[in-house]
Backbone as a ProteinNet text record, in pm:
[ID]
protein_1_A
[PRIMARY]
MEKSATVPPDNPCFRVNIHLHQTVDIVTKRNQKTGQLTRGQVRWILTSKPYHSRGIKVMLDDRVVGRVQKIVPEEA
[TERTIARY]
-4610.3	-4652.9	-4546.7	-4585.2	-4491.9	-4484.1	-4367.2	-4349	-4426.8	-4514.5	-4595.5	-4589.1	-4660	-4660.9	-4726.5	-4807.4	-4876	-4787.8	-4673	-4583.3	-4468.2	-4461.8	-4349.7	-4218.5	-4114.5	-3990.1	-3913.6	-3943.2	-3870.8	-3956.2	-4071.6	-4161.8	-4117.6	-4075	-4025.5	-4134.3	-4260.3	-4370.7	-4397.5	-4336.9	-4356.6	-4233	-4253.1	-4142.6	-4063.2	-4129.9	-4060.6	-3952.5	-3958	-3858.1	-3735.7	-3740.3	-3631.9	-3553.7	-3419.6	-3334.6	-3220.3	-3167.1	-3052.3	-2933.2	-2853.3	-2732.1	-2760.9	-2886.9	-2925.6	-2906.4	-2860.9	-2844.2	-2977.7	-3017.9	-3146.6	-3130.3	-3227.1	-3238.1	-3357.2	-3334.7	-3442.2	-3466.2	-3583.9	-3612.9	-3631.9	-3558.6	-3570.7	-3688.5	-3731.8	-3843.1	-3811.8	-3687.7	-3643.7	-3651.4	-3628.2	-3623.3	-3750.2	-3859	-3981.8	-4034.5	-4027	-4078.8	-3993.6	-3861.8	-3772.3	-3757.6	-3778.9	-3763.7	-3619.1	-3526.2	-3384.6	-3363.4	-3293.4	-3272.5	-3134.7	-3126.6	-3001.8	-2979.2	-2859.3	-2828.3	-2747.7	-2777.8	-2703	-2747.7	-2685.9	-2719.3	-2806.6	-2904.9	-3001.7	-2934	-2944.1	-2894	-3008.4	-3124.9	-3242.6	-3366.2	-3463.5	-3594.1	-3685.9	-3738.4	-3815.5	-3965.6	-4017.4	-4160.1	-4189.8	-4287	-4320.8	-4431.7	-4511.2	-4622	-4566.9	-4639.4	-4591.5	-4597.8	-4677.1	-4693.1	-4708.2	-4646.1	-4669.2	-4672.6	-4776	-4799.3	-4690.8	-4619.7	-4514.7	-4375.1	-4365.6	-4235.5	-4204.2	-4126.6	-4087.3	-3981.5	-3998.2	-3903.1	-3784.3	-3663.4	-3541.1	-3440.7	-3340.1	-3223.6	-3104.5	-3027	-2909.1	-2789.2	-2679.4	-2557.6	-2505.1	-2527.4	-2481.3	-2586.7	-2685.7	-2790.5	-2890.8	-2898.1	-2999.2	-3127.2	-3242.5	-3371	-3457.1	-3522.9	-3612.7	-3691.9	-3774.8	-3857.5	-3795.1	-3792.5	-3731.1	-3813.6	-3747.1	-3811	-3769.3	-3648.4	-3596.9	-3501.8	-3514.4	-3421.7	-3316.3	-3190.4	-3081.7	-3045.4	-3049.3	-3016	-2870.1	-2847.5	-2710.7	-2637.6	-2510	-2430	-2373.8	-2367.5	-2320	-2171.4
-4178.1	-4081.1	-4070.7	-4091.8	-4081.1	-3937.9	-3901.5	-3769.1	-3760.5	-3663.6	-3651.2	-3508.6	-3483.7	-3351.6	-3248	-3291.2	-3197.4	-3149.7	-3212.9	-3173.4	-3093	-2961.3	-2882.3	-2934.4	-2949.5	-3011.8	-2930.5	-2802.1	-2719.6	-2680.4	-2744.3	-2712.1	-2786.7	-2712.9	-2776.8	-2834.6	-2823.7	-2877.4	-3024.4	-3078.8	-3218.9	-3299.8	-3408.9	-3493.1	-3555.1	-3582.9	-3646.2	-3554.8	-3425.3	-3331.3	-3318.2	-3375.9	-3364.7	-3495.7	-3486	-3604.1	-3588.1	-3698.9	-3695.7	-3632.8	-3558.1	-3490.2	-3376.3	-3337.4	-3226.3	-3095.6	-2990.6	-2860.6	-2786.2	-2739.6	-2671.2	-2551.9	-2461.2	-2352.7	-2385.2	-2382.6	-2413.1	-2294.1	-2291.5	-2196.4	-2278.4	-2240.5	-2310.3	-2252.3	-2323.5	-2277.5	-2140.2	-2122	-1996.6	-1879.4	-1904.9	-1798.1	-1786.4	-1849.5	-1843	-1700.8	-1620.9	-1483.6	-1395.4	-1412.9	-1328.4	-1380.3	-1510.1	-1569	-1593.8	-1583.4	-1606.5	-1752.1	-1773.5	-1907.6	-1960.4	-2090.6	-2160.4	-2258.2	-2254.9	-2343	-2462.5	-2578	-2697.3	-2815.5	-2929.8	-3052	-3140.9	-3203.3	-3287	-3413.5	-3434.1	-3557.3	-3657.3	-3609.7	-3693.2	-3615.9	-3686.6	-3628.5	-3671.8	-3575.5	-3606.6	-3615.2	-3547.1	-3552.5	-3682	-3757.6	-3884.8	-3869.7	-3765.7	-3742.8	-3697.6	-3723.2	-3682.6	-3532.4	-3457.3	-3313.1	-3243.5	-3126.4	-3041.3	-2896.9	-2823.9	-2689.5	-2587.7	-2607.7	-2512.7	-2560.9	-2674.9	-2728.9	-2857.8	-2941.5	-3070.3	-3047.3	-3110.4	-3095	-3188.6	-3132.4	-3209	-3175.9	-3262.2	-3233.8	-3221.2	-3115.2	-3093.1	-3167.6	-3171.3	-3239.2	-3186.6	-3056.4	-2999.7	-3011	-3098.5	-3134.3	-3021.8	-2922	-2817.4	-2870.3	-2849.9	-2898.9	-2780.7	-2796.5	-2692.3	-2739.4	-2649	-2680.4	-2621.3	-2701.6	-2659.7	-2547.2	-2436.2	-2322.2	-2308.9	-2358.4	-2347	-2463.4	-2519.2	-2621.4	-2550.9	-2562.7	-2496.6	-2581	-2521.9	-2599.9	-2644.1	-2766.8	-2818.3	-2747.3	-2716.4	-2652.6	-2759	-2725.9	-2821.9	-2842.5
-6784.2	-6883.2	-6991.9	-7112.8	-7222.9	-7270.3	-7320.5	-7375.1	-7505.8	-7516	-7635.6	-7687.9	-7797.1	-7857.9	-7767.1	-7669.9	-7582	-7466.2	-7442.4	-7333.9	-7393.6	-7365.4	-7415.7	-7357.2	-7438.6	-7392.5	-7288.4	-7273.4	-7177.4	-7056.4	-7039.7	-6929.3	-6802.8	-6698.3	-6576.2	-6486.6	-6527.6	-6447.1	-6476.3	-6581.2	-6619.1	-6584	-6511.5	-6464.7	-6580.3	-6692.9	-6805.7	-6864.2	-6834.9	-6886.5	-6796.8	-6676.7	-6579.7	-6577.8	-6586.9	-6589.9	-6490.3	-6442.5	-6353.3	-6425.1	-6351.1	-6398.8	-6496.2	-6508.3	-6594.3	-6517.1	-6584.8	-6521	-6522.6	-6403.5	-6387.9	-6293.5	-6298.8	-6201.3	-6113.3	-5980.5	-5886.4	-5794.5	-5734	-5627.1	-5499.9	-5396	-5268.2	-5190.1	-5089	-5005.2	-4945.7	-4902.4	-4840.8	-4938	-5066.8	-5166.6	-5251.2	-5209.4	-5288.1	-5302.4	-5196.5	-5202.4	-5292.3	-5287.5	-5367.5	-5509.6	-5528.2	-5661.5	-5700.9	-5605.4	-5634.3	-5673.9	-5786.1	-5838.9	-5802.1	-5786.3	-5760.1	-5873.5	-5934.5	-6047.3	-5998.2	-6054	-6019.2	-6103.6	-6075.9	-6148.6	-6060.8	-6124.7	-6053.3	-6001.9	-5870.8	-5808.1	-5793.4	-5742.7	-5725.1	-5765.3	-5820.1	-5849.3	-5735.7	-5661.4	-5541.3	-5566.1	-5667.3	-5698.6	-5773.4	-5725.5	-5790.7	-5893.5	-5881.6	-5975.8	-6111.2	-6219.7	-6352.8	-6377.5	-6294.5	-6314.7	-6180.2	-6167.5	-6050.7	-6098.9	-6061.7	-6114.6	-6078.4	-5966.8	-5926.5	-5963.4	-6030.9	-6070.9	-5997.5	-6061.4	-6004.3	-5896.1	-5780.5	-5670.5	-5692.3	-5679.1	-5698.8	-5589	-5576.5	-5493.5	-5588.1	-5569.6	-5653.1	-5595.5	-5671.2	-5627.1	-5493.9	-5467	-5339.9	-5229.5	-5251.1	-5155	-5126.9	-5212.5	-5201.5	-5264.9	-5196.5	-5244.6	-5287.3	-5401.7	-5448.6	-5569.2	-5621.5	-5738.1	-5863.5	-5969.3	-6095.3	-6156.8	-6185.4	-6248.9	-6395.3	-6426.3	-6562.3	-6589.3	-6708.6	-6754.2	-6837.8	-6798.2	-6869.2	-6990.3	-7111	-7231.1	-7229.6	-7278.5	-7287	-7398.9	-7374.9	-7479.3	-7571.1	-7698.1	-7798.5	-7791.9
[MASK]
++++++++++++++++++++++++++++++++++++++++++++++++++++++++++++++++++++++++++++

């Protein structure tokens, strides 16, 4: 899937918006009810589909697995 005008660049539900070593906020399975977010850098992208309605599943550098809820903008 190519990035097009129909895919918002900050939408964490599209795989094309997630990149290795990118800083993201994820929700783990354990924290789904509370909505508590964990921040880290993407080590692996685990979702193979181009879109997932609850967020793309990733593993962070500290090996925590969860779904991306927010893409943290890079500082200039």
